[in-house]
C-alpha positions in Angstrom: 5.1 -8.4 44.6 0.3 -7.6 44.6 -1.6 -9.9 43.0 -2.5 -8.2 40.6 1.3 -7.5 39.6 1.9 -11.4 40.1 -0.9 -12.1 37.7 0.2 -9.9 34.9 3.8 -10.8 35.3 2.5 -14.4 34.8 -0.2 -14.1 32.2 3.1 -12.8 30.0 3.3 -9.0 28.3 0.7 -6.5 29.1 -2.0 -6.4 26.9 -2.4 -3.4 24.6 -6.0 -1.8 23.9 -6.2 -3.9 21.0 -6.6 -7.1 23.4 -9.4 -5.4 25.3 -11.4 -4.8 22.6 -14.4 -7.2 21.6 -14.7 -8.5 18.3 -17.4 -6.2 17.4 -15.3 -3.4 18.0 -12.6 -5.1 16.0 -14.7 -5.3 13.0 -16.1 -1.8 13.2 -12.3 -0.8 13.5 -11.1 -3.0 10.1 -13.9 -1.3 7.8 -13.1 2.2 9.2 -9.5 2.1 9.3 -10.3 0.1 5.9 -12.1 2.5 3.9 -10.0 5.3 4.7 -7.0 3.3 3.0 -9.3 2.4 0.5 -8.8 6.3 -1.2 -5.3 5.0 -2.0 -5.7 2.5 -3.6 -8.7 3.9 -5.9 -6.8 7.5 -6.4 -3.9 5.3 -8.4 -6.3 2.4 -10.2 -9.9 4.2 -10.3 -7.8 5.7 -13.8 -6.0 3.3 -15.2 -8.8 2.4 -18.0 -8.6 6.1 -18.7 -4.4 6.1 -19.4 -5.0 5.5 -23.2 -7.9 8.4 -23.2 -6.1 10.9 -21.4 -3.0 10.1 -23.5 -5.3 10.8 -26.6 -7.3 14.0 -25.5 -3.6 15.8 -24.0 -1.8 14.5 -27.1 1.2 13.7 -25.3 3.4 10.6 -25.1 2.1 6.9 -23.2 5.2 8.0 -20.8 4.3 11.3 -20.2 0.8 10.0 -19.0 2.6 7.2 -16.8 4.5 10.1 -14.8 0.9 11.4 -13.2 1.1 7.7 -11.8 4.8 8.4 -10.8 3.4 12.0 -9.8 0.7 10.4 -7.5 3.6 7.5 -5.5 5.8 10.6 -5.1 3.0 12.2 -3.2 3.0 9.0 -1.1 6.7 8.8 -0.5 6.6 12.6 0.4 3.5 13.2 2.4 4.1 9.8 4.5 7.6 11.1 5.7 6.4 14.8 7.2 2.6 13.5 8.4 4.3 10.4 10.2 6.2 12.4 12.8 3.6 15.0 12.9 0.8 12.0 14.3 3.4 11.3 16.4 3.7 14.9 18.3 0.1 16.3 17.8 -3.0 13.0 17.6 -4.0 11.2 14.7 -6.9 13.2 13.5 -5.5 16.5 12.8 -3.0 15.0 10.2 -5.8 12.6 8.8 -8.6 14.9 8.6 -6.1 17.9 6.2 -5.4 15.2 4.2 -8.5 14.0 3.6 -9.3 17.6 2.3 -6.3 18.2 0.9 -7.5 15.2 -1.6 -10.8 16.4 -2.4 -9.6 20.2 -3.5 -6.7 18.6 -5.8 -9.1 15.8 -7.1 -11.9 18.6 -7.9 -9.1 21.0 -9.8 -8.0 17.5 -11.7 -11.5 17.7 -13.4 -10.6 21.1 -15.0 -6.6 20.3 -15.6 -5.9 22.2 -18.8 -2.4 19.9 -20.1 -0.5 16.8 -19.3 2.0 19.7 -16.7 -0.6 20.5 -14.7 -2.7 17.1 -14.0 0.7 15.8 -13.3 1.4 18.6 -10.1 -2.2 17.7 -9.0 -1.8 14.2 -8.9 1.5 14.7 -6.6 -1.2 16.8 -4.1 -3.1 13.7 -4.3 -0.5 11.8 -2.9 0.1 14.2 -0.2 -3.4 14.1 0.6 -3.6 10.1 0.2 -0.6 9.8 2.4 -2.6 10.5 5.5 -4.3 8.2 5.6 -1.9 5.3 4.9 0.1 6.7 7.9 -2.2 7.0 10.2 -4.3 3.9 9.8 -1.0 1.9 10.4 -0.2 4.1 13.2 -3.5 3.6 14.7 -2.9 -0.3 14.2 0.0 -0.2 16.1 -1.2 2.2 18.7 -3.2 -0.7 19.5 -1.7 -3.4 18.4 1.7 -5.1 18.3 3.4 -8.5 17.4 1.5 -11.5 15.6 -2.0 -9.5 16.4 -0.8 -6.3 13.8 -0.5 -8.9 11.4 -3.7 -10.8 11.9 -5.4 -6.8 12.0 -3.4 -5.9 9.1 -4.6 -9.1 6.8 -7.9 -8.5 8.2 -7.7 -5.1 6.7 -5.9 -6.1 3.8 -9.9 -7.6 2.9 -11.0 -4.4 3.1 -8.5 -2.7 0.8 -8.2 -5.4 -1.3 -11.9 -4.1 -2.4 -10.6 -0.9 -3.8 -8.4 -2.6 -6.8 -10.9 -4.8 -7.0 -14.0 -2.1 -7.8 -11.5 0.8 -9.1 -11.0 -0.1 -12.2 -14.2 -1.4 -13.0 -15.6 2.1 -11.5 -13.7 3.9 -13.4 -14.7 1.9 -16.6 -18.4 2.7 -15.3 -17.9 6.2 -15.1 -16.2 6.4 -18.3 -18.9 4.8 -20.2 -21.1 8.2 -18.8 -18.7 10.6 -19.0 -14.7 10.9 -20.2 -12.3 10.8 -18.1 -12.1 14.3 -15.9 -15.7 12.2 -14.2 -13.5 10.0 -12.3 -11.6 13.0 -10.4 -15.1 14.0 -9.6 -16.0 10.4 -7.9 -12.7 10.4 -6.3 -13.6 13.7 -4.9 -17.0 12.7 -3.5 -15.5 9.7 -2.0 -12.9 11.6 0.0 -15.7 14.0 1.2 -17.7 10.9 2.4 -14.4 10.3 4.4 -13.8 13.0 5.7 -17.5 12.9 7.4 -16.4 9.2 8.4 -13.1 10.4 10.0 -15.0 13.0 11.9 -17.5 10.7 13.5 -16.5 7.4 13.6 -12.7 7.3 14.6 -11.5 8.3 18.1 -7.5 9.4 18.7 -5.7 6.4 19.8 -2.0 8.4 20.6 -2.6 9.6 24.5 -1.3 13.2 25.3 1.6 11.4 27.6 2.3 9.3 24.4 2.8 12.2 22.3 6.5 13.4 20.8 8.0 16.7 20.2 10.9 17.7 19.7 11.2 19.9 16.7 13.0 18.8 13.3 15.8 17.7 15.5 14.0 15.6 17.5 12.5 14.2 14.5 15.6 13.8 12.9 16.3 11.5 16.0 13.9 9.1 15.7 14.5 9.0 11.8 18.5 8.6 12.5 17.8 5.6 15.6 15.2 3.9 12.8 17.8 3.5 10.5 20.2 2.2 12.4 18.0 -0.6 13.3 19.7 -3.3 10.5 16.9 -5.3 10.4 14.0 -2.8 10.1 15.8 -0.8 7.5 15.7 -4.6 5.6 12.2 -5.2 6.2 11.1 -1.9 5.1 12.9 -2.8 1.5 11.6 -5.6 1.3 8.3 -4.3 1.6 9.0 -1.5 -0.3 10.5 -4.4 -3.4 7.8 -6.2 -3.4 5.3 -3.1 -3.6 7.5 -2.4 -6.5 6.6 -5.2 -8.3 3.0 -4.6 -7.5 3.0 -1.1 -9.3 4.9 -2.1 -12.2 2.0 -4.2 -12.4 -0.5 -1.3 -11.9 1.5 0.8 -14.1 1.3 -1.2 -17.4 -1.3 -3.1 -17.2 -3.8 -1.0 -18.6 -1.4 -1.1 -21.9 -0.3 -4.5 -22.0 -3.8 -5.5 -21.6 -5.9 -3.2 -23.7 -3.4 -2.8 -26.6 -0.9 -6.2 -26.4 -4.4 -8.2 -26.0 -6.9 -6.4 -27.5 -9.3 -6.3 -23.9 -11.7 -3.1 -24.1 -12.3 -0.9 -21.5 -14.8 -3.5 -19.2 -12.6 -6.4 -19.8 -9.8 -4.5 -18.4 -11.7 -4.0 -15.5 -12.7 -7.9 -15.0 -9.2 -9.3 -15.5 -8.1 -6.3 -13.1 -10.3 -7.1 -11.0 -9.5 -11.1 -11.0 -5.6 -9.8 -10.1 -6.6 -8.3 -7.1 -8.7 -11.0 -6.2 -5.7 -13.1 -5.4 -4.0 -10.7 -3.1 -6.8 -10.8 -0.8 -6.9 -14.1 -1.0 -3.2 -14.7 -0.3 -3.8 -11.4 2.7 -7.1 -13.5 4.4 -4.6 -17.1 3.7 -2.0 -15.3 5.8 -4.6 -15.0 8.9 -5.2 -18.9 8.7 -1.0 -19.2 8.4 -0.4 -17.1 11.6 -2.1 -20.1 13.6 0.9 -22.2 12.6 3.5 -20.9 11.6 6.0 -17.7 12.5 6.1 -14.3 9.9 9.1 -14.6 8.5 8.5 -18.0 7.6 5.7 -17.5 5.8 7.1 -14.5 4.1 10.4 -16.5 3.1 7.8 -19.0 1.4 5.9 -16.3 -0.3 8.7 -14.1 -1.7 9.9 -17.5 -3.2 6.9 -18.0 -4.6 6.6 -15.1 -6.1 9.8 -15.1 -7.2 9.4 -18.4 -9.6 5.9 -16.7 -10.2 7.7 -13.5 -11.8 10.0 -15.4 -13.9 7.2 -17.7 -15.2 5.6 -14.4 -15.9 8.4 -13.0 -17.8 9.1 -16.4 -19.7 5.4 -16.6 -21.2 5.8 -13.1 -22.0 8.7 -13.6 -24.0 8.2 -16.3 -25.9 4.1 -16.0 -26.4 3.7 -19.5 -25.2 0.6 -20.0 -23.5 -1.1 -16.5 -24.6 -2.7 -14.2 -22.6 -4.2 -17.1 -19.7 -0.8 -18.4 -18.9 0.7 -14.8 -18.3 -2.8 -14.2 -16.3 -2.2 -17.5 -14.6 1.4 -16.3 -13.6 0.6 -12.7 -12.6 -2.2 -14.3 -10.4 0.1 -16.2 -8.3 2.9 -12.9 -8.0 -0.2 -11.2 -6.8 -1.4 -14.3 -4.2 2.3 -14.5 -2.9 2.4 -10.9 -2.4 -0.9 -11.1 -0.8 1.2 -12.9 1.8 4.6 -11.2 1.9 2.7 -7.6 2.5 0.9 -8.1 6.2 4.2 -9.8 7.7 7.1 -7.2 6.5 5.5 -4.4 7.9 4.4 -6.2 11.2 7.4 -7.5 11.7 9.1 -3.9 11.2 6.6 -2.3 13.3 7.2 -4.4 15.8 10.4 -3.2 16.4 9.4 0.3 16.9 6.1 1.0 18.7 7.7 4.0 20.4 7.5 5.6 17.1 4.8 4.1 15.0 3.6 7.2 13.3 7.5 7.9 12.2 8.3 4.0 11.9 5.3 3.8 9.3 5.8 7.2 7.7 9.0 5.7 6.6 8.1 2.1 5.7 5.3 3.7 3.6 7.9 6.3 1.7 10.3 3.4 0.7 7.6 1.4 -0.9 6.1 4.2 -2.7 9.0 5.3 -3.7 10.4 2.6 -4.5 7.5 1.8 -6.3 7.4 5.8 -7.7 10.9 4.9 -9.3 10.6 1.8 -10.9 7.0 1.9 -11.8 7.8 4.1 -15.2 10.5 1.4 -16.0 7.7 -0.8 -17.3 7.1 2.4 -20.0 10.6 3.0 -20.6 10.9 -0.7 -21.4 7.5 -0.2 -24.0 5.0 -0.4 -21.8 4.8 -4.8 -22.9 3.9 -7.8 -21.1 7.9 -8.1 -21.2 8.7 -5.1 -19.8 6.0 -5.4 -16.7 7.3 -9.6 -16.5 10.7 -8.3 -16.0 10.4 -5.6 -13.4 8.0 -7.3 -11.7 10.4 -10.4 -11.3 13.1 -7.9 -10.2 11.1 -6.2 -7.7 10.6 -9.9 -6.4 13.9 -11.3 -6.7 15.6 -8.4 -5.1 13.2 -8.5 -2.1 13.7 -11.7 -1.7 17.5 -11.3 -1.9 17.4 -8.3 0.2 15.4 -10.9 3.3 18.6 -13.2 3.6 21.6 -11.1 3.5 19.7 -7.6 4.9 17.2 -9.0 7.5 18.1 -12.7 7.8 15.0 -14.0 8.7 16.3 -17.5 10.2 17.7 -15.1 13.4 15.2 -12.6 13.2 13.2 -11.3 16.5 11.4 -8.7 17.2 12.5 -6.1 19.3 10.6 -5.3 22.3 7.9 -3.0 22.2 7.0 -0.1 24.1 
């Protein structure tokens, strides 16, 4: 054994590319990837203050307008399943740039949508384009980091991502001061053009040729089959998806709850929605500190317990009217803070098990997250777009995530599989 080999063996697992990055390089990476991922929350959230206006403009039902949000989530889910394996085969940059261009085109066409049906189809295309940014960013982090380092970087990434839902409704409200809801999609198209430029010049390829996976449809099917046979991975993916569903229930119903039930105007709604996103950001940054002392699975369990209790409190306050709007807002803030703790750790634990297929694993993770969100978010509208319906779906999502974690994942026996 050479001295170098002996040193590597003594010092633990080989360093990942991310371990060799300087602090400044890591910061630059987080800012670039965070900006790219921000296109997702902006696409989902920026038009929320305009949902009542879109309903009136097209003379349609609230549930039909909420389906445009469902269409975006469905596009995100489907797009990730397609883009993940593609990025494992050809690298990260080509799928990212193609997706961003599709998003720009779809956003521009939303500006001239003549009816709610066309707008819904274009929102699906927006979701497909946005999926590339979500998958590639997750895969890039997994290309460079693993395990606890992944969870820490992803928590930092959520700080940047968190600015998008904080700013999105406020930006949407600001746009609505000067124009109608179609102006929101002009802003999204412009932001997409900026991101294409950023991706071209600031994000190098992170998947070397020798690590790329090819094999066509059969090869892709084999990879998905391998992932689905990993009970722990599947359980963690479901946990992440159910926790995300609780968040999307809030996103889907909040504009109607706060503007129509509690009488807030568009600007006030933007402030309230942003305050909730601050809780999400705060939880994700607290997670970085907690990871210095506790294992990711322990934090995940605690976060889901707190989130479930806060979900029940939200439902109780909404149903009884006790405490009014402040009680609803405080319980929502606790749920979102718990989500900020849970959301970095479930993906980190899941993706650490399959570093050899990071793009495909990230795609399945993202598809389940947005797919469950697309299924459950419309339930808020079906239940009447009130605070009770929103509270019921949020509480159910958190409790279901906690149940799956204990029955399927079994966190007390959880340990990441060897990474490659």
